[in-house]
N, C-alpha and C positions, 0 to 999 in steps of 0.2 A: 504494500500500500504506500503510495506517494502522496504527501501532503504539499500542495503548492499554493502560493499566494494567489489572490484574485487577479493580480497583474501579470501572472506568468502565462506564457504562450507555449504550446506544445505543437511542434511541426514534425512530421515524419514522412518517409517515403519520397516520392518524386518531388513533393513540395519542399521538403528539407534540402534535397539536392539542388533544386533550382534556386532557393534562397541563399544557400551557402556559396554557390558558384557566382551568383549575381553580386554578392557582397565582396567576394575576393576580386572579381573583375573590376568593380567600381574603385576599389582602393588602388589597384594597379594602374587604372586609367587616370587616376588623379595625379600621378607622377610621370606618366608616359610623355607628356608634352615638354618635360624638362630635359629629356635625354639628348645628348649630343651637343656639338658646337653651336647649333642654332636653337637649342632648347630654350624655353622661356622660363623666367623666374615666377615664383608664386608669392603672393602677399597673404600672409596668415595673420589674422587678428584674433586675439584671445578675448575672453569674456570681460577681462579687465581693461581692454583697449590696447594691450601691448602688441606691437607690430613686428613681424619677422618677414624679411624679404630674402628669399633664397631659392636656388634650384637644386639644393642638396636633398636627395631622396630620403635619407635617414632623418634629417631634420624635419622635413615636411611631415613624414609619417609620425614622428614623435610628437609633433605639435598638434596633430589631428586628434580629436576626441572620438576615438573609435571604440564602439561597444560590441559590435557583432562578433561573435567568437570566430567565425570563418575569416572575417576581415582582419581580425587580430593576428591570424596565422600568417598573413602576408607581411604584416609588420614584423613578426618574429623572423621571417625569412630575411628581411632587411637588417634586423638587429644582428642576426648570426653572421651575415656577410660583413657587417661593420666590425664585429668582434674579431673575425678571422683574418680579414684582409684590410679593412679600414676604408674601402672605396668599392664602387660597383653596386651600391645598394639599389639605385634606380633600375639598372639592368636586371638585377635579381628579381625585383618586384614585378617588373614588366613581364619577364619570362614566366614567373609563377602565375600571373594573371592569364597569360596566353595559354599555358598548359591547362588551366581550368576551362577556358573557352573551348579548347580542342576536346577536352573530356566531355563537355556538355554535348557537343555534336555527336560523339560516339555513343553517349547515353541515348540520344534521340534515335540512333540506329540500333537500339536494343543490345548494345555491347555491355556485358556485365561489368559493374564497377571493379570487381576483383581482377578481371581480365585487363582492364585499363591500367590498374596499379601495377600488375605484373609486367605489362608491356612498357610502361614508363620506367620501371626499375631496370629492365633489360636495356632500354634505349639509353639510360643514363650511363650504364657501363660502357656501351659503345661510344657514347659521347666523350667519356674520359679517355678512351683510346685515341680519339681524334685530337683531343687537346694535347696529348703527348706527342702526336705527330706534328702538329703545327708549332709547338713550343720550340723556341730556339735556345740551345745551350750556348751561353755566351760568357766570355770573360768580361764581366760587368765593369766597364770603365766609366769615368765621370761623364763623358759625352753621352753615352747611352742612357745613363741614369737621369741626366737632365732631360732627354727626350721622353723618358717614362714619366717624369714629374710634369712636364709640359702637357703630355697627353691627359694626365689626370686633371689638369687645370682647365682643359679646353671647355669652353662654354660656361665657365664659372666666373664669379666676380673677382677681379683683381684690381679694381680701382685704377689709379693712375700709374701703375707699375706694370711692366711687361711680364708675361709669363716666363720669358727667358731669364730675367733677373731673379724672379722668385725661384725658378728651378735651380739656379746656381746656389741660392741661399739654402734651399732644402737639401740638396746633395751635400753641401758643406757641413750642414748640421748632422746628417746621417753618418758621414765619413768620420766626423769627430768622435762619435760614440760607438764606432764599429771596432770589433776586435776579432780578426781572423774570420770574417764572414758572418759574425753574430752581432746584431745591433741591439743595444739596450736603449730602446726608444723612450723608456721612462726617464732617461737623462736629457731628453729634449723637451724644453718648455716653450709654450707659446704665451708671450706676455703682450697685452694690448694697451694702447693709449690713444685716445681720440684727440685730434687737434692739429694734425699735419697731413700732408699728402701721403698716400700710400707708398709713394716712391721713397719715403724716408724709412720704410721697413728695412731692418738690418739684422745680421747675424751677430749675436753677442757670444763670445767665447767665455761663458760664465753664466751668471744668473741675474735676473731682475727682481728686486724685492720692492713691494709697494709700501715702503716705510721711509721715514725721514729720521735724522739723528734726534736723540731724545732731548737735547738742549740746543737752543739756537746758537750758542757760543761754540759748539763742537764743529770741527772741520767738516766741510762738505766734500772734500777730496783728499784722499790719502794714497800716496804712491808706495809700492812695495810693502803693503801692510801685513802684519802678523795677525791672524784672525782666530777668535775663539767663539765657539757655538755652545750655548748652555741651555739646559732644560730645567732650570732651577731659578727661583726668585733670588735676585741679588739684593738682599735686604736682611733685616733682623729675622732670624729663624725662630718662629714661635710654635711650629708644629701645626696641628689641626685644631688647636683650642685658642681662645682669646686669653690674653695675659693681662692681669691687672696688678698694679703695684699698690701696696698699703704703706704709706710713708708717714713717719712721725715728725720729720724735721726737714728743713731745707737742705741740710747736709746729705741726708739720705736721697733726696731728689737729685742733688748734684752727682752723687755717686752712681745712681741708676743711669742717669744721662751719660756720664762718662763711660760707664760699662758698655752701654749701647753704642756710643760713638766709637769706642775702641773696637767693638766687634765689626762695625761697618768699615772702619779703617783697615782692619786686618783682612776683610773680604776684598777690598780694593787692592790691597798690597799683594794678595795672592795672584791677582790678575796682572798687575803691572810688573811683578817679579819675573814673569815669563816674557816681558817685553811685548805684550799684546798691544796692538794699535786700534783694533776694531772688535767690538763685542756684539754678538747677536744672541738674544735669549727669547725663548718662547713664553717666558713669564714676565713679571714686573721687575722694574729696577727702582730701588728706593732713591728718592730725590737726593739724599745726602751722598749715596754711593755714586750717583751720576755726577754730582759736583766734584767729588774726589777724583773720579776717572777723568773728567774734563780738565781738571787742573794738571793731570799728568799727560794730557794730549790724547787721551783715549776717546774714540767715538763709540757711542753705545746706541743700540736699537732694541726696544722692548716689544713684547707681545707679538713677536714674529710668528707668522703662520707656520704650522708644523711642516707642511710640504716645502715651504720656502727654506726653513731651517735645514731640512734634509738636502735640498738643492745646494745651499751654501756649503754644507759640509762636503758634498760630492765635488763641488767646483774648486774647493780650496784644499782638500785633503785634511780638513779639521775633523776631530772627533766630537760627537755630541756628548756633552758632559752633564751627567745628572747629579753630581755632587762635587762641591768645590774642594772637599778633602781629597778627592781622587784626581784633581786637575793638575797636570804637569805639562812640560814642554812638548811631549809627544802628542798632545791633543791640539796643538796649535797648527793652524793651516796658513796658507799664504796666497797672495794674488798679485797681479801687476798693479791693480788700482781698485779702490773703492770710491765711487763718486755718487753724489746725490744731485739730480737735476730736477728742475721745476717744469711742469707742464700745465700752465694755467694755475688752477687751484690745487692741482695734484702734485705729488712728489713721488719719485721713484729712485731707488738706489741700485747702481750697477756694480756687481762684483765681477771683475774681468781678469782673465789671463791667469798666469801662474803655471809652474811646471806640473802641478798636481791636478790641473783642471780636468774633470771628468764629466762635466755638464755643459750644455749650451742652451741658449735661448734665442728664439726668433722674436725680436721686438717689433710687433705689428702696429703700424700707424695707419690712420685714415681720417678723412675730414668729418665723417659722421659715425655714429655708433653702428648704423646699419652696414656701412662699408667695412668697418673694422670687424664686425661679427662675421660677415660673409667671407672676408679675406682669411680670418682665422680658421673657418671651416675648410676653405680651399687648401690652406697650407697643411692642415691636419690630415686631409685625405692624401695629399702629395707625399707627406712624410711616411704615411703608412704603405703606400704602393712602392716607394723607393726602398723602404725597409724590406718588403717582400721580395723585390727584385734582387737585392744584395744577398739575402739569406738563401734564396732558392737557386740563384744563378741562372734563372730562366725568364724569358719574356715571350709574349705572344703578340701577334699583330692585332691592332685594334680597329675601331671604326667599321665593324661589320665583317672584317675579313675572317676572323676566327669562327664567327657564327656560321658563315656560309660554308666553311670547311667542315664544321661539325654537322650541319644539316645534310650536306651532300654525303658524308661518310655514313651517317645513320640511315639515310634512304637506301644506300647501296646494300647495307647489311640487313635491312628490313626484308629484302627478298628471300633471305634464308630463314626467316622466322615463320613457324607453322601456326596455322589457325588464326583466330581473331586477334591474337596478340600482335600480329603483323600490323593490323590497323592502328593499334595504340603506338607502336614504334614509329610508323609513318606520321602519325599525328604529332608525336614528339618532335620529329624533324621539322614539320610545318610550323610548330610553335617557336622553334629557335629562330626562324626567319623573321620573327617580330622585331628583332633588334635592328638589322639593317633596314627593314621596312620603316620602322619608326624614325631612324636617322634620316632617311630620305624624305619622309613626310614633314618632319620638323625643319628640314632644309628647304621646303617648298617645292619639291620635285615629285614627279609621279613615282610612287613606290614600286609599281609593277615594272616599269621601264628600268628603274634602278636595280631591282633584283635580277632581271634578265641580264643587264650589262655586267653586274657584279659576278654572276655565275660564269658568264663567258670569260671574263678576266681571270677568274679563279681557275677555270679549266685550262686556260692557256698558259698561265704563269705560276700555278701552284699556290704559293703562299700569298701572292698579290691579290688585290681586289679591294682596296680601301675606298670608302665613300668619303669624298672630300666635303669641305664646308658647303659647297654649292650643290651637293648631291651627285657629283660626277664620280666615276670610278677611276682608279689609278693603280 
């Protein structure tokens, strides 16, 4: 016995299939027009009035308030693609939607759902073989990686900076954190600041921290600094309880104050004894400690974000210290410079260079918040695909070439599949054609003519057959 609320709806059989397929197709169609170099941006407005302008498939689907369970599965496809590769979410969503549409046609021909699923699974195995055939094993040099990055940026917002310059920035960042073909992309940070042309976007060999020195009198630029990173309050240690003094005389008050001052002075001396020039802590800094440090020429930053503290430690080789009693010279890091710059009403501190630098930042600029946000998404996708290229050592042709190769290979193999599963395998191949078809449509050309020309080019030259910005083949 099932007890359902009055608002619940129960759908089964053909009606359920139709509803689920329609929902999935609708979600895929919502991002299809964003695909390719001539894809259009979407403006998304939340209930609170916040506006997002983007053609990034993952962002669009994340911002949409999707409740239908079948439609949510398309979103999950995009999320998985984003997690595994970091780009290609729109292509994955569009392909999933087309597979549903092809399945619907098979259902109308009385092909059993189980047969369709089996055929699709078999076709996917064949498609993987085709991918292996079209993939190019390459010695991944910087020029090729820049082409990969530019391909990822095609059709996306880059503001007033060329995709070529951004590609150089992305490849430089990935190379900086690569070790023998393994990329630790957690060491690449994207920091944003509104207020300048996107052409001011630059690669920082180090990190950017959204903090300013604790005291105005502290230096805003320090060359060759020794750096300490703390996870402890730089002040009087009282534990987790409030402390109250019961005093009977002025002498006792003076003694208590002197004891406290002595403790704070000892704390500051522990830091300055290691010739530290810059201090970052994730906790608070007592005003008196700050004054003592400033008097010794030490620049202090308090309440630093935990991720920023980790990045500073990685960039400088400093250890994160949880207890001043354990602090010594081995915990001190270094950099070429620490400087704080003003950006209108905002401040940002740059920790740059140093022999131990193991982190980089792309400092993203733009004239408006929308430009900065879209450029950040574009760079994030580019970093992900370049990372994948470095780690796999393989690339595949884009712009519809790989999809045509996959579809043709699956169709050829379909002839050897027995029974009605052959129909599902052929439907899978037809579904893959949606990618070059969509690229042609979004470029304003006839998709049928484009597919015919693309197949002819592919048959003639093998791996060739790219759809250009104008929908032509090459």
